[in-house]
KEKE-3310 file (N, C-alpha, C; in steps of 0.2 Angstrom, whole numbers, plus 5000, padded with zeros to 4 digits):
npx = (5004:5003:5010:4999:4988:4989:4989:4976:4969:4972:4967:4953:4951:4953:4941:4941:4935:4934:4948:4953:4946:4952:4964:4962:4952:4954:4958:4957:4961:4959:4962:4960:4947:4940:4943:4937:4924:4921:4923:4912:4902:4903:4899:4886:4881:4875:4871:4880:4892:4891:4891:4905:4912:4909:4914:4928:4929:4928:4939:4950:4962:4960:4969:4970:4964:4961:4959:4948:4939:4938:4931:4919:4914:4913:4904:4893:4890:4886:4874:4867:4865:4857:4846:4844:4840:4837:4846:4858:4867:4878:4890:4895:4898:4907:4917:4920:4926:4937:4944:4947:4955:4966:4973:4967:4959:4952:4943:4937:4929:4921:4913:4907:4899:4891:4884:4877:4869:4861:4854:4847:4838:4830:4823:4829:4835:4844:4853:4859:4864:4874:4883:4887:4894:4906:4911:4913:4922:4935:4947:4942:4941:4937:4926:4920:4917:4907:4897:4894:4890:4878:4871:4869:4862:4850:4845:4843:4833:4823:4819:4814:4822:4826:4836:4848:4848:4850:4863:4871:4870:4876:4890:4891:4890:4902:4912:4909:4912:4926:4929:4928:4919:4907:4894:4892:4891:4880:4870:4870:4866:4853:4847:4848:4838:4827:4823:4816:4805:4787:4782:4771:4753:4742:4726:4710:4695:4690:4701:4718:4733:4750:4765:4781:4796:4801:4790:4781:4789:4787:4773:4772:4779:4771:4756:4746:4736:4741:4736:4744:4745:4756:4764:4756:4749:4747:4752:4757:4763:4776:4772:4769:4758:4757:4749:4752:4752:4739:4729:4715:4710:4717:4712:4698:4701:4707:4696:4688:4696:4697:4684:4683:4680:4667:4655:4655:4646:4638:4635:4642:4655:4656:4654:4666:4677:4674:4671:4659:4643:4632:4629:4624:4616:4626:4637:4636:4638:4650:4657:4655:4663:4676:4677:4678:4690:4699:4697:4704:4716:4720:4719:4720:4725:4715:4697:4683:4667:4650:4637:4621:4620:4632:4649:4661:4677:4685:4695:4707:4704:4708:4716:4720:4716:4725:4726:4738:4743:4750:4760:4755:4740:4733:4737:4749:4759:4770:4778:4781:4788:4800:4804:4807:4821:4827:4834:4836:4824:4820:4805:4805:4813:4807:4795:4801:4806:4794:4787:4776:4767:4774:4765:4755:4763:4766:4754:4751:4762:4758:4747:4753:4761:4752:4748:4758:4768:4778:4791:4797:4810:4817:4814:4806:4816:4826:4819:4817:4812:4808:4806:4801:4809:4800:4794:4793:4789:4795:4798:4802:4795:4788:4797:4802:4805:4809:4799:4804:4808:4804)
npy = (4994:5011:5027:5037:5029:5023:5034:5038:5027:5028:5040:5037:5027:5035:5043:5054:5058:5067:5071:5058:5056:5066:5061:5051:5054:5056:5045:5029:5016:4999:4998:5011:5014:5006:5012:5024:5020:5015:5028:5035:5028:5031:5044:5043:5041:5029:5021:5026:5022:5008:5005:5009:5000:4988:4990:4991:4978:4970:4975:4970:4956:4938:4932:4940:4937:4942:4956:4956:4949:4958:4969:4962:4961:4975:4979:4971:4977:4989:4986:4980:4992:4999:4991:4980:4965:4954:4947:4932:4926:4918:4923:4932:4924:4915:4925:4928:4916:4916:4927:4924:4913:4917:4926:4939:4944:4954:4960:4948:4946:4957:4953:4941:4948:4956:4946:4940:4951:4953:4941:4943:4953:4946:4938:4926:4918:4908:4907:4919:4918:4908:4915:4925:4919:4916:4929:4932:4922:4926:4939:4956:4972:4987:4994:4984:4975:4982:4982:4969:4965:4973:4967:4955:4959:4963:4951:4944:4952:4950:4937:4939:4938:4946:4949:4944:4953:4965:4963:4961:4974:4982:4977:4982:4996:4998:4994:5003:5015:5013:5013:5026:5032:5043:5041:5028:5026:5033:5025:5014:5019:5023:5010:5005:5013:5008:4996:5000:5005:5005:4990:4983:4981:4976:4970:4973:4974:4985:4993:4997:4992:4997:4988:4985:4976:4968:4966:4959:4948:4942:4940:4930:4920:4917:4907:4911:4910:4917:4927:4932:4946:4953:4944:4935:4923:4909:4908:4897:4892:4887:4882:4885:4891:4895:4907:4915:4914:4913:4924:4927:4917:4920:4933:4930:4922:4932:4941:4933:4931:4944:4946:4937:4933:4932:4930:4932:4940:4933:4940:4952:4947:4943:4955:4962:4954:4948:4959:4965:4973:4967:4954:4937:4921:4914:4919:4916:4902:4901:4906:4896:4886:4892:4894:4881:4878:4886:4880:4868:4873:4878:4868:4859:4869:4879:4880:4881:4886:4885:4897:4904:4916:4917:4914:4907:4908:4895:4893:4882:4878:4890:4897:4912:4922:4932:4946:4952:4966:4976:4991:5001:5003:4994:4986:4990:4991:4982:4985:4999:4996:4991:5001:5011:5011:5020:5018:5015:5006:4994:4989:4975:4970:4973:4966:4953:4953:4954:4944:4944:4947:4957:4965:4967:4974:4985:4991:4994:5002:5013:5018:5022:5032:5041:5045:5052:5045:5038:5039:5040:5038:5039:5028:5014:5000:5006:5013:5018:5016:5026:5029:5040:5039:5030:5038:5035:5022:5005:4994:4981:4968:4967:4964:4951:4936:4922:4916:4912:4896:4892)
npz = (5000:4995:5001:5001:5001:5013:5022:5020:5024:5038:5042:5040:5050:5061:5060:5052:5039:5028:5026:5022:5010:5003:5000:4991:4982:4968:4962:4954:4956:4962:4977:4981:4977:4985:4998:4996:4995:5008:5014:5009:5014:5027:5027:5024:5011:5005:4994:4984:4990:4990:4976:4973:4981:4975:4962:4966:4971:4959:4953:4959:4958:4955:4964:4974:4987:5001:4999:4991:4999:5010:5003:5001:5014:5018:5009:5012:5025:5021:5014:5025:5032:5023:5024:5015:5013:5005:4998:4997:5011:5009:5001:5011:5022:5016:5014:5028:5033:5024:5028:5041:5040:5034:5041:5045:5058:5063:5053:5050:5061:5060:5049:5054:5064:5056:5050:5061:5065:5054:5053:5065:5062:5052:5060:5064:5076:5080:5070:5072:5085:5083:5074:5082:5092:5086:5086:5099:5103:5101:5105:5105:5097:5105:5099:5091:5101:5108:5099:5097:5110:5110:5100:5106:5117:5111:5105:5117:5123:5113:5115:5127:5139:5150:5161:5156:5145:5151:5157:5146:5140:5149:5147:5134:5136:5143:5134:5123:5129:5131:5117:5113:5104:5101:5094:5095:5109:5112:5105:5113:5125:5121:5118:5131:5137:5131:5137:5149:5144:5140:5132:5128:5129:5142:5140:5149:5158:5151:5150:5146:5151:5152:5149:5154:5147:5157:5165:5156:5154:5167:5167:5157:5164:5174:5179:5170:5155:5141:5128:5115:5107:5101:5095:5090:5095:5107:5124:5137:5152:5147:5135:5118:5106:5089:5080:5070:5056:5053:5053:5054:5063:5074:5077:5080:5092:5100:5102:5109:5121:5125:5130:5140:5158:5152:5139:5121:5109:5095:5083:5086:5085:5072:5065:5070:5066:5054:5047:5043:5044:5041:5044:5039:5038:5031:5036:5049:5048:5043:5054:5064:5058:5059:5072:5077:5071:5079:5091:5089:5088:5100:5108:5123:5130:5131:5132:5121:5123:5117:5120:5124:5117:5110:5111:5122:5131:5141:5154:5163:5180:5191:5183:5174:5160:5150:5139:5128:5119:5105:5108:5101:5092:5077:5061:5054:5064:5066:5055:5058:5070:5064:5056:5065:5068:5061:5050:5032:5023:5011:5002:4999:5008:5020:5019:5019:5032:5040:5036:5027:5011:4998:4992:5002:5011:5004:5003:5017:5020:5012:5018:5031:5026:5022:5034:5038:5046:5041:5028:5011:4999:4983:4968:4961:4962:4969:4979:4996:5013:5027:5044:5058:5074:5087:5100:5118:5120:5118:5104:5104:5105:5094:5084:5073:5080:5091:5104:5122:5123:5111)
capx = (5000:5008:5009:4993:4983:4991:4987:4969:4966:4973:4962:4946:4951:4952:4935:4942:4933:4936:4955:4954:4944:4957:4970:4961:4946:4955:4961:4953:4963:4954:4962:4958:4940:4938:4943:4932:4918:4921:4922:4906:4897:4903:4896:4879:4880:4876:4871:4887:4897:4890:4894:4912:4915:4908:4920:4934:4930:4929:4946:4955:4963:4958:4973:4970:4958:4960:4956:4941:4934:4936:4926:4912:4912:4911:4897:4888:4888:4882:4868:4863:4862:4851:4841:4843:4841:4835:4852:4860:4872:4883:4896:4898:4900:4914:4922:4922:4930:4943:4948:4949:4960:4971:4976:4964:4954:4947:4938:4933:4924:4916:4909:4902:4894:4886:4879:4872:4864:4856:4850:4842:4832:4826:4820:4833:4839:4849:4859:4862:4868:4880:4888:4889:4898:4912:4914:4914:4927:4941:4948:4939:4942:4931:4920:4917:4914:4901:4892:4893:4886:4872:4867:4867:4856:4844:4843:4840:4827:4818:4817:4811:4827:4828:4842:4853:4849:4853:4870:4874:4870:4882:4896:4891:4892:4909:4916:4908:4916:4933:4930:4928:4915:4901:4888:4891:4889:4873:4866:4870:4861:4846:4845:4846:4832:4821:4821:4812:4799:4782:4783:4765:4748:4737:4719:4706:4691:4689:4707:4724:4739:4756:4769:4788:4798:4801:4783:4779:4792:4784:4767:4773:4781:4765:4752:4741:4736:4742:4734:4749:4744:4762:4767:4750:4749:4745:4758:4755:4767:4781:4769:4768:4755:4758:4743:4754:4750:4731:4727:4708:4709:4719:4707:4693:4704:4708:4689:4685:4700:4695:4677:4684:4677:4661:4655:4655:4640:4640:4634:4648:4661:4655:4655:4673:4682:4673:4671:4653:4638:4626:4630:4618:4617:4632:4643:4636:4640:4658:4660:4655:4668:4682:4678:4681:4698:4702:4697:4709:4723:4721:4717:4725:4727:4709:4692:4678:4660:4644:4632:4614:4621:4639:4655:4665:4683:4685:4702:4707:4703:4714:4721:4718:4717:4727:4727:4743:4742:4756:4759:4750:4735:4734:4741:4756:4763:4776:4782:4783:4794:4806:4807:4809:4828:4830:4838:4831:4822:4817:4799:4806:4816:4802:4791:4804:4806:4788:4783:4770:4768:4776:4758:4752:4767:4765:4747:4751:4766:4755:4743:4757:4764:4747:4747:4764:4772:4784:4792:4801:4814:4819:4809:4807:4820:4830:4815:4818:4807:4811:4801:4804:4809:4794:4795:4788:4789:4799:4794:4806:4791:4785:4802:4802:4810:4806:4798:4807:4806:4803)
capy = (5000:5017:5032:5040:5025:5022:5040:5038:5022:5030:5045:5034:5024:5041:5046:5060:5056:5072:5070:5052:5057:5071:5057:5046:5056:5057:5039:5024:5009:4996:5000:5018:5014:5003:5017:5029:5017:5016:5035:5037:5025:5035:5050:5042:5040:5022:5018:5027:5018:5001:5005:5010:4994:4983:4992:4989:4970:4968:4977:4965:4950:4932:4930:4945:4935:4946:4962:4954:4947:4964:4972:4959:4963:4982:4980:4968:4981:4994:4982:4980:4999:5000:4985:4976:4959:4949:4943:4927:4927:4914:4926:4935:4918:4913:4930:4928:4911:4917:4932:4921:4908:4921:4931:4945:4942:4960:4960:4942:4947:4961:4949:4937:4952:4958:4940:4940:4957:4952:4936:4945:4957:4942:4933:4919:4919:4903:4909:4925:4916:4905:4919:4929:4915:4917:4935:4931:4917:4930:4946:4961:4979:4990:4995:4978:4972:4985:4980:4962:4965:4976:4962:4950:4961:4963:4944:4942:4955:4947:4931:4941:4936:4953:4950:4944:4959:4970:4962:4963:4981:4984:4976:4986:5002:4998:4994:5009:5020:5012:5015:5033:5034:5046:5038:5021:5027:5036:5019:5010:5023:5022:5003:5004:5016:5005:4991:5002:5008:5000:4985:4980:4983:4971:4973:4970:4978:4991:4998:4994:4993:4996:4983:4984:4969:4964:4964:4954:4941:4940:4938:4924:4915:4915:4902:4913:4909:4923:4928:4937:4950:4955:4939:4931:4916:4908:4905:4895:4887:4885:4880:4891:4889:4901:4908:4921:4913:4912:4930:4927:4913:4924:4938:4927:4921:4938:4943:4929:4933:4951:4945:4932:4927:4932:4927:4937:4939:4931:4946:4956:4944:4943:4962:4964:4949:4947:4966:4966:4974:4964:4946:4933:4914:4911:4921:4912:4895:4902:4907:4890:4882:4895:4893:4874:4878:4889:4875:4863:4876:4879:4862:4857:4875:4883:4877:4886:4883:4889:4900:4906:4922:4917:4909:4909:4904:4892:4891:4877:4881:4894:4900:4918:4923:4938:4947:4957:4969:4980:4997:5005:4999:4994:4981:4992:4992:4979:4989:5004:4994:4990:5007:5015:5011:5026:5015:5015:4999:4992:4986:4968:4968:4974:4960:4947:4953:4953:4938:4946:4948:4964:4969:4969:4979:4991:4994:4996:5008:5019:5021:5025:5038:5046:5048:5055:5041:5036:5043:5036:5042:5035:5025:5007:4996:5011:5016:5016:5019:5028:5031:5043:5034:5030:5040:5033:5014:5000:4990:4974:4963:4967:4962:4944:4932:4917:4916:4907:4889:4890)
capz = (5000:4995:5007:5001:5003:5021:5025:5019:5029:5045:5043:5041:5056:5066:5059:5048:5032:5022:5024:5018:5003:4999:4998:4986:4978:4961:4960:4952:4957:4967:4984:4982:4976:4992:5003:4994:4996:5015:5016:5007:5018:5033:5025:5023:5004:5005:4987:4980:4993:4987:4969:4973:4984:4969:4957:4969:4971:4952:4950:4962:4955:4959:4969:4980:4991:5006:4997:4989:5005:5014:5000:5002:5021:5018:5005:5016:5030:5018:5013:5031:5033:5018:5025:5009:5016:5001:4995:5001:5016:5007:5000:5017:5026:5013:5016:5035:5033:5021:5032:5047:5039:5031:5046:5046:5062:5064:5048:5050:5067:5058:5045:5058:5067:5051:5049:5067:5065:5048:5056:5070:5058:5049:5065:5064:5082:5081:5066:5075:5090:5080:5071:5087:5095:5082:5088:5106:5104:5100:5108:5101:5098:5109:5095:5089:5107:5110:5094:5098:5116:5108:5097:5111:5121:5107:5105:5124:5124:5109:5119:5134:5144:5152:5165:5151:5140:5155:5158:5139:5139:5154:5144:5128:5138:5145:5128:5120:5133:5129:5110:5113:5099:5104:5091:5098:5116:5111:5103:5119:5130:5118:5119:5138:5139:5128:5142:5154:5141:5139:5127:5126:5134:5144:5140:5154:5161:5148:5151:5143:5156:5149:5153:5151:5145:5163:5167:5151:5156:5173:5165:5154:5168:5178:5177:5166:5148:5138:5121:5113:5100:5098:5091:5087:5097:5114:5128:5144:5156:5143:5129:5113:5100:5085:5075:5066:5049:5053:5056:5056:5069:5080:5078:5084:5099:5104:5104:5115:5126:5128:5134:5146:5158:5149:5132:5116:5105:5088:5079:5087:5082:5064:5063:5071:5063:5046:5045:5040:5048:5038:5044:5038:5040:5029:5041:5055:5047:5043:5061:5067:5056:5061:5080:5077:5070:5085:5096:5088:5088:5107:5112:5129:5134:5133:5128:5119:5123:5114:5124:5120:5112:5107:5113:5128:5133:5147:5156:5168:5187:5194:5177:5171:5153:5149:5132:5126:5112:5104:5112:5097:5088:5070:5058:5052:5070:5065:5051:5062:5074:5060:5053:5071:5070:5058:5044:5026:5022:5005:5003:4999:5015:5025:5018:5021:5039:5044:5034:5023:5004:4996:4990:5008:5014:5001:5005:5024:5020:5009:5023:5035:5023:5022:5041:5040:5050:5037:5022:5006:4994:4977:4965:4959:4966:4973:4984:5003:5017:5034:5049:5064:5080:5090:5107:5123:5121:5114:5100:5103:5105:5087:5079:5072:5084:5094:5111:5125:5123:5104)
cpx = (5005:5006:5002:4987:4983:4988:4979:4966:4967:4968:4955:4946:4950:4945:4936:4941:4935:4943:4956:4952:4949:4963:4968:4955:4948:4958:4956:4955:4959:4955:4959:4950:4937:4938:4938:4925:4916:4919:4915:4900:4897:4899:4888:4877:4880:4876:4877:4892:4897:4893:4902:4915:4914:4913:4926:4935:4931:4936:4951:4956:4961:4962:4973:4964:4956:4956:4949:4936:4933:4931:4919:4910:4909:4904:4891:4885:4884:4875:4864:4861:4857:4845:4839:4845:4839:4840:4854:4866:4878:4890:4899:4901:4907:4919:4925:4927:4937:4947:4951:4955:4966:4974:4973:4958:4949:4941:4934:4927:4919:4911:4904:4897:4889:4881:4874:4867:4859:4851:4845:4836:4828:4822:4823:4838:4845:4855:4862:4867:4875:4885:4891:4894:4905:4916:4917:4920:4934:4941:4945:4941:4936:4925:4916:4914:4908:4895:4889:4888:4879:4867:4865:4861:4850:4841:4840:4833:4821:4815:4815:4816:4830:4834:4848:4854:4852:4861:4874:4875:4875:4889:4896:4893:4899:4913:4915:4912:4923:4934:4931:4924:4908:4894:4887:4888:4882:4868:4865:4865:4854:4843:4844:4840:4826:4818:4816:4805:4793:4783:4777:4760:4744:4730:4715:4702:4690:4695:4713:4730:4745:4761:4776:4790:4799:4795:4780:4782:4789:4777:4767:4776:4776:4761:4747:4742:4736:4741:4739:4748:4750:4765:4762:4750:4747:4751:4755:4760:4772:4778:4767:4764:4754:4752:4745:4752:4743:4728:4719:4706:4711:4714:4701:4695:4704:4701:4687:4689:4698:4688:4678:4683:4670:4661:4655:4650:4642:4640:4640:4654:4661:4657:4663:4678:4681:4672:4665:4648:4631:4627:4623:4620:4623:4638:4642:4639:4648:4661:4660:4661:4675:4683:4680:4688:4702:4702:4703:4716:4725:4720:4722:4727:4720:4704:4687:4671:4655:4640:4626:4615:4628:4643:4658:4671:4682:4692:4701:4706:4709:4718:4717:4719:4719:4728:4732:4742:4748:4755:4755:4746:4736:4738:4748:4761:4770:4781:4785:4789:4800:4809:4809:4817:4831:4834:4833:4830:4819:4810:4800:4809:4811:4797:4794:4805:4800:4784:4777:4772:4770:4770:4755:4756:4767:4759:4748:4756:4763:4750:4747:4760:4759:4746:4753:4769:4778:4785:4797:4805:4816:4813:4811:4811:4825:4826:4816:4813:4810:4805:4805:4804:4803:4796:4790:4787:4794:4795:4798:4801:4788:4790:4801:4807:4806:4805:4803:4804:4804:4808)
cpy = (5006:5022:5035:5036:5023:5028:5040:5033:5024:5036:5042:5031:5029:5044:5053:5058:5060:5071:5064:5053:5062:5067:5053:5048:5055:5050:5034:5017:5006:4997:5007:5018:5011:5008:5022:5026:5017:5023:5037:5034:5029:5041:5049:5041:5033:5019:5020:5023:5010:5000:5005:5003:4988:4984:4989:4981:4967:4969:4973:4959:4944:4930:4934:4943:4939:4952:4961:4953:4954:4968:4969:4961:4970:4983:4977:4973:4987:4992:4982:4987:5001:4995:4982:4969:4953:4945:4937:4929:4923:4918:4929:4930:4916:4918:4930:4922:4912:4922:4928:4916:4911:4927:4938:4945:4948:4960:4953:4943:4952:4957:4945:4941:4954:4952:4939:4945:4956:4946:4938:4949:4952:4937:4926:4919:4914:4904:4915:4923:4912:4909:4923:4925:4915:4923:4935:4927:4920:4936:4951:4968:4982:4991:4989:4974:4975:4983:4973:4962:4968:4971:4957:4952:4961:4956:4942:4945:4952:4941:4932:4938:4943:4954:4949:4950:4964:4969:4963:4970:4985:4983:4981:4993:5003:4998:5000:5015:5019:5014:5022:5036:5036:5043:5032:5021:5029:5030:5015:5013:5022:5015:5002:5007:5012:4999:4993:5005:5003:4996:4982:4983:4977:4974:4969:4976:4985:4996:4994:4996:4992:4992:4984:4977:4965:4961:4959:4948:4938:4937:4931:4918:4913:4910:4904:4911:4915:4923:4934:4940:4953:4950:4934:4924:4915:4905:4903:4890:4883:4882:4886:4888:4895:4901:4914:4920:4912:4918:4930:4923:4917:4930:4936:4925:4927:4941:4939:4930:4940:4951:4941:4936:4927:4929:4933:4935:4937:4936:4951:4954:4944:4951:4964:4960:4949:4954:4967:4968:4971:4956:4942:4926:4911:4913:4917:4905:4896:4903:4901:4886:4885:4894:4886:4874:4881:4884:4870:4866:4877:4873:4860:4863:4879:4879:4882:4883:4888:4891:4902:4911:4922:4912:4912:4905:4901:4890:4886:4881:4884:4897:4906:4918:4930:4940:4953:4959:4974:4987:5002:5000:4999:4989:4984:4993:4988:4982:4996:5002:4993:4997:5012:5015:5017:5024:5015:5008:4999:4989:4978:4966:4968:4968:4954:4947:4952:4947:4939:4947:4956:4968:4972:4974:4985:4995:4997:5003:5014:5022:5024:5032:5043:5049:5052:5051:5038:5040:5039:5041:5037:5032:5018:5003:5000:5014:5013:5019:5020:5030:5035:5038:5035:5032:5037:5026:5011:4996:4983:4968:4962:4964:4954:4940:4927:4919:4911:4901:4887:4885)
cpz = (5000:5001:5007:5003:5011:5024:5025:5024:5036:5046:5044:5047:5062:5065:5055:5040:5026:5021:5020:5011:4999:4997:4992:4981:4970:4958:4959:4952:4962:4974:4986:4982:4983:4997:5002:4996:5004:5017:5015:5011:5025:5033:5024:5016:5003:4998:4983:4983:4990:4980:4969:4976:4978:4964:4960:4969:4964:4950:4953:4959:4959:4964:4975:4984:4997:5004:4995:4994:5009:5010:5001:5009:5021:5014:5009:5022:5027:5016:5019:5033:5029:5019:5019:5011:5011:4998:5000:5005:5014:5006:5006:5021:5023:5015:5023:5036:5030:5025:5038:5046:5036:5035:5046:5051:5064:5059:5048:5056:5064:5053:5049:5062:5063:5050:5055:5067:5059:5050:5061:5067:5055:5053:5065:5070:5083:5076:5069:5081:5088:5077:5077:5091:5092:5084:5095:5108:5104:5104:5102:5102:5101:5105:5093:5095:5109:5105:5095:5104:5114:5105:5101:5115:5117:5106:5112:5125:5119:5112:5126:5140:5146:5156:5160:5147:5144:5156:5151:5138:5143:5150:5138:5130:5140:5139:5123:5123:5131:5122:5109:5107:5102:5101:5094:5105:5116:5110:5109:5124:5127:5119:5126:5140:5137:5133:5147:5151:5140:5132:5124:5131:5136:5144:5146:5157:5158:5148:5148:5148:5152:5153:5149:5150:5151:5165:5162:5152:5162:5172:5162:5158:5173:5175:5172:5159:5145:5130:5119:5107:5097:5093:5088:5089:5104:5118:5135:5147:5151:5136:5124:5107:5095:5080:5070:5058:5048:5056:5058:5062:5075:5082:5082:5091:5103:5106:5109:5121:5130:5132:5140:5153:5155:5142:5127:5111:5098:5083:5080:5084:5075:5062:5064:5067:5056:5043:5041:5045:5046:5038:5043:5040:5037:5033:5047:5054:5046:5050:5065:5065:5059:5069:5081:5076:5076:5090:5095:5089:5096:5111:5117:5133:5136:5129:5126:5119:5120:5120:5120:5115:5108:5109:5118:5129:5140:5149:5162:5175:5189:5189:5174:5164:5153:5141:5131:5119:5111:5107:5108:5093:5081:5067:5056:5058:5069:5061:5054:5067:5070:5058:5059:5072:5066:5051:5038:5024:5015:5006:5003:5006:5020:5025:5020:5029:5043:5042:5030:5016:5003:4995:4997:5012:5011:5002:5012:5024:5017:5014:5029:5033:5023:5029:5043:5045:5047:5031:5017:5002:4989:4974:4963:4964:4971:4979:4991:5007:5024:5038:5055:5070:5084:5098:5112:5124:5116:5110:5099:5102:5098:5082:5079:5075:5088:5102:5115:5125:5116:5101)
residu = (MET:ASP:SER:LEU:LEU:THR:ALA:ALA:ALA:ARG:ALA:LEU:ALA:ALA:GLY:ASP:VAL:LEU:THR:ALA:LEU:GLY:HIS:VAL:SER:LEU:ARG:GLY:ASP:PRO:PRO:ALA:LEU:ALA:LEU:ARG:GLY:VAL:ALA:MET:ALA:GLN:LEU:GLY:GLU:LEU:GLU:ARG:ALA:ARG:ASP:LEU:LEU:ARG:GLN:ALA:GLN:ARG:GLY:PHE:GLY:ARG:ASP:GLU:VAL:LEU:ALA:ARG:ALA:ARG:CYS:VAL:VAL:ALA:GLU:ALA:GLU:VAL:ALA:LEU:ALA:LEU:ARG:ASP:LEU:ALA:GLY:SER:SER:THR:PRO:LEU:LEU:ALA:ALA:ALA:LEU:ALA:LEU:GLN:THR:ARG:GLY:ASP:PRO:HIS:ASN:ALA:GLN:GLN:ALA:TRP:LEU:ILE:LEU:ALA:ARG:ARG:ALA:LEU:LEU:LEU:GLY:ARG:PRO:GLN:GLU:ALA:LEU:THR:ALA:LEU:ALA:GLN:VAL:ARG:ALA:ARG:ALA:GLN:ALA:PRO:ALA:LEU:ALA:ALA:MET:ALA:ALA:LEU:THR:GLU:ALA:ALA:LEU:ALA:ALA:CYS:ALA:LEU:GLN:VAL:PRO:GLN:ALA:GLU:ALA:ALA:LEU:LEU:LEU:ALA:ALA:ASP:ALA:ALA:GLN:ALA:SER:GLY:ILE:ALA:ALA:LEU:GLN:ALA:GLU:VAL:ALA:HIS:ALA:SER:GLY:GLN:LEU:ALA:GLN:PRO:ALA:ALA:ARG:ARG:LEU:GLY:GLU:GLY:ALA:ALA:THR:PRO:LEU:ASP:LEU:ALA:ALA:VAL:GLN:ARG:LEU:LEU:ALA:SER:PRO:ALA:CYS:VAL:ILE:ASP:GLY:CYS:ARG:ARG:GLY:VAL:TRP:GLN:SER:GLY:GLN:TRP:ARG:SER:LEU:ALA:ARG:ARG:PRO:LEU:LEU:PHE:ALA:LEU:LEU:ARG:ALA:LEU:GLY:GLN:ALA:TRP:PRO:GLY:ASP:VAL:ASP:ARG:ASP:GLN:VAL:ILE:ALA:GLU:VAL:PHE:ARG:THR:HIS:ALA:GLY:ASP:HIS:THR:HIS:ARG:ALA:ARG:LEU:ARG:VAL:ASP:ILE:GLY:ARG:VAL:ARG:SER:ALA:VAL:GLN:GLY:LEU:LEU:GLU:ILE:GLU:ALA:THR:ASP:THR:GLY:TYR:ARG:LEU:ARG:ALA:PRO:ALA:GLY:ILE:ASP:VAL:ALA:VAL:LEU:VAL:PRO:PRO:ARG:ASP:GLY:GLU:PRO:ALA:ALA:LEU:GLU:ALA:LEU:LEU:ALA:ASP:GLY:ALA:ALA:TRP:SER:THR:SER:ALA:LEU:ALA:LEU:ALA:VAL:GLY:ALA:SER:GLN:ARG:THR:VAL:GLN:ARG:GLU:LEU:ALA:ALA:LEU:GLU:ALA:GLU:GLY:ALA:VAL:ARG:SER:HIS:GLY:ARG:GLY:ARG:ALA:GLN:ARG:TRP:LEU:GLY:ALA:PRO:LEU:ALA:GLY:PHE:THR:THR:ILE:LEU:LEU:LEU:PRO:ALA:SER:LEU:PRO:GLY:ASP)
# end
């Protein structure tokens, strides 16, 4: 590496992006393109950064394995910042292994950390833990240690393991302080504040009681049967029944849960769930069929009995029924949770993360945009969606991840 490239690399490491660009802005050789790409990423010009990194990777020869692998890692980090999650993680995994075996442990750890953060956003906790183990197994620079601890805290919070999340955040705070990076320290402080904010609401007696993550954890550890509207399923004594892919059945179960220990009127259920105020005998027949499907889904946890006017949940003796709902009402709440991180997401990445079709996500995004809750920039494949951070509550329960015991 010549003296200008060395000076540019040192300036980037010190956070002096403009000085780094001054050294390489007029050069088109692969190492200079790679440094320019990293610099543009630090300035927030992510699309331009990705183009430069791709040019650099193509410019390096086949025998320059380390240089090509470093470009793959840098491009993957840009893609993560853009929330472009549709591609395969195989090239990044190959780059991590190449860097690890060829004596570049720092960039190898960065690759494993990107793999972990990507898996976390896609709701693949086991993949995230496997990648994170590779980072923890080796000595880390303070900045990497802080990001690894933040990722560990997010995984623990998604699994409602609050003490583990708090311990990871303490480690993240110490590492961020040692790194001297103000933005990283602010990110750790924000994550720590989220644990104390309301994460869900418990419905009952005509009121909604806000609960933080610790309170949600205590509720799930209690004998109560919890109808979870954040993850759309039923939880009781370590048993989890998911209805995430059967939204109509979950809507019926939630209506029954909100009426417990009383019953819910048939016509009221038809109006609320089937969204019609002119229900007839065909709707009643459909309701009977769908109630039967709900019975099968919750068999062993709850029973559903018919009454003169409708249906009622029946729990085992001494077992309460609790209904949890997101901190905000409405179907787009999961999208708001993802967009609340301030990053730019593509429609396809959002659809992948929430497990819905792109058409459904586009429709919900349009509604949110009309309300001023989100905004977009670009067109076609370059279109990205952003949302203002949601103040006053945390959205960790809405992110796609497994419950304890899954």
